[in-house]
N, C-alpha and C positions, 0 to 999 in steps of 0.2 A: 522579562526573564521567563524562561521555560521551566515547567515543573520537571522533576526527575521522572523519566519514563520507566514504568514497571509493567509486568503482566497484569497486575491488579488494576492499574489505572489506564491501560492501553486504549480501551474503547473511548473513555471520557476524553483522553488527550487527543486521539485521532479526530473525534468530532469537533473538538475545540480548535485544533491546529489546521484542519482541512475543512473549513466551513462549507465549501462547495459540495463536498461529499455528503456532509451532514444534511444539507438542504436537498440534494438529489435523493438520498435514502429516505428522508421524511416524506417526500412527495411521491415516491414510487412504491405502491403497495405490492408490486411484484418482487421487490427485494426480499431475499431470504430473511433478512434481519429487520424488516420494516417495523415490527413491533416486538422484537426480541434482541436484547443487547448481548447475547452470547458471543464471546470474542471470536470464535472461529466463523460464525455466521456473518458477523459485522466485517471481519477482515476478508472473507470470501467475497462479499459485496464490494468492498474496497478494491479488491483485485479486478473484479468485473468492471467497476467504474473506471479504473485506470486503463484496462485493456481496451475498452470502448474508445477512450480518448486517443490512445496510441494508434489504434487501427483506423480511426477516421481522419488521421492526419493532424490532429490538434497539436501535436508536439511541434509543429512548424508555425503555429499561429498565436493567437491571443491567450491561449491556455498555458503559455510558458511559466508564468508565475505560479499557477496552480500546480503544474507538474513539478516544478522545483521544490515547492513546499511539500507536496505529497511524497516525492522520492527522498527528500531530506528526512522526513519522518520515518520512512521505510528504512533508510540507511541507518538511522539511529537505532532502530530495532535490530537490524542485522548485525550491527557492531556492538551490541549490548553484551554484558558479561552474564546476563540472565538467560539460561538455556530455554526456558519456556517462552520468553519474548522472541528469541531468535526463531524458534519453531513456529510460533504464530505468524511471523513474517514469511517464513518459507512456505508453510502449508497453506496459509490463508491468502497470500498475495503472489509470491514467486511462482508457485505451481500453476496458478490461474494465468499469469502472464506468459508462462511457457507454452500455452496453447497456441501461441503465434510466435514463431521464431523471430520474426521481424520486430514484434512488440517487445519481446524479451531483450533483444539487442539494444533497442532504443531505451528501454527501461534501465538496463545496466549502465548505459552511458551517463545517466543522471546520478549514479552512485559513486561513492568514494572508492578508491582502490580496494580497501578492506571489505566494504559492502559488496562490491562487484565480485570479489573473490569468494565471498560467502555464498552469494546467490549462485554462482557458477559451480561451486563445490556441491551445493545441494542438488543441482540439476544433474550432476554426474551420477 
């Protein structure tokens, strides 16, 4: 059973639900959020973590379960009724992914129709 996702528990839930990101973040002192759990720093690092995997072609390989879990979590944020949680997903992750139009299109292919529409609306 998953906990209800809110802006207050978003960092804790992200690190719990996407353990590969938690491990990468813990092991990389160059992460903006390495020793700082501020939500916008953590989600900015999450965006960079996803961007790296999408740009290196991991979306076609063994990282499929990781990407499905990560984008399922992001989709839950984007389709939330809580504006702060939606904004955190948009500014922290979607904006980072939009640095690469190819990565952005791959990313939105993992989202539900509602999540994809929210990401595209934000980018307009």
